[in-house]
C-alpha positions in Angstrom: 79.8 91.0 109.6 83.0 90.0 107.0 84.6 94.0 105.2 85.9 93.4 102.2 88.8 96.1 100.9 89.9 96.6 97.7 92.4 99.8 97.2 95.0 100.7 94.8 98.6 102.0 94.7 101.4 102.5 92.6 104.9 101.7 92.6 108.0 102.8 90.8 108.0 99.7 88.2 111.4 100.2 88.1 111.3 98.4 91.8 109.1 95.8 90.5 111.7 92.9 90.7 112.9 93.9 94.1 109.1 94.4 95.5 107.8 90.9 94.2 111.1 89.5 96.2 110.3 91.3 99.3 107.1 90.2 99.2 108.5 86.1 98.4 109.6 86.7 102.2 107.6 89.0 104.0 108.9 88.8 108.2 107.7 85.8 110.1 106.5 88.5 112.8 104.7 91.2 109.9 102.6 88.2 109.1 102.2 87.5 112.6 101.0 90.8 113.5 98.8 91.0 110.3 97.1 88.1 111.0 96.3 89.0 115.0 94.9 92.4 113.6 92.5 90.8 111.7 93.8 90.6 108.5 92.5 87.8 106.7 92.8 86.8 102.7 95.0 89.9 102.1 96.5 89.4 99.0 98.6 92.3 96.4 98.7 91.8 92.5 101.2 93.8 90.4 100.6 95.2 86.8 103.7 96.3 84.4 103.2 99.4 84.9 102.8 99.3 88.9 99.8 100.1 89.8 99.4 97.9 92.7 95.7 96.6 93.7 95.1 95.1 96.7 92.5 93.0 98.7 91.8 92.0 102.1 88.8 90.9 104.7 88.8 91.9 108.2 85.7 92.6 110.4 86.8 96.0 110.4 89.5 97.7 108.5 89.8 100.9 110.8 90.3 98.8 113.5 92.3 96.5 111.3 94.6 99.5 109.9 94.7 100.7 113.8 96.1 97.5 115.4 98.5 97.5 112.3 99.9 100.7 113.4 100.1 100.6 116.8 102.7 97.6 116.3 106.6 98.4 115.8 107.2 95.7 113.0 105.0 97.5 111.3 106.8 101.1 111.3 109.9 98.9 110.2 107.8 97.2 107.5 106.6 100.4 106.0 109.6 102.5 106.3 111.5 99.7 104.7 108.8 99.4 102.0 108.7 102.9 101.6 111.4 104.0 98.8 109.1 101.4 96.2 106.2 103.9 96.3 104.5 107.0 94.5 102.8 109.2 94.5 101.8 109.0 98.3 101.9 111.0 100.7 102.4 109.4 104.2 103.1 106.0 104.1 102.4 102.9 102.1 99.9 101.8 104.8 98.8 105.8 105.8 98.0 105.7 102.0 95.4 103.0 101.2 91.9 104.2 100.3 89.1 101.8 100.1 87.4 101.9 96.3 83.8 101.4 96.3 82.6 98.0 95.8 79.5 98.1 93.3 78.9 94.1 92.8 79.5 91.2 94.8 79.0 87.4 94.1 78.4 85.9 97.3 
C-alpha cells in the first residue's frame, strides 16, 4: 500500500530564488538516491512568505527517510540546503513531520 505524506517547513523568503534555482538542478546522484530509497511522486510547493509544502508517496515513510539518511549524497545535500530553513532543529530532512491526512479522493 502506498503511503502519502504531506509536510510543511519554512524557508527564509529572502533566499527563495536561490532555493528554487537549487531545485531546478538537483544533483543527479540525489535524484537517484531518492528513487532508490523509494520516494515517488515527490513535489515541493513554495508560498511567497517562505512556507514550503512537500508531498511524497512511498511504501513506508520512516524506511524511505532512513534509506536516505544512510547515503553520503543526502548528508552533503542537507548540509548545503540547511541555510535556507528557519525554525527547525537539526537538518531539513529530519524536520519533516507528516501532516494528518483527513481526506483522499481515490
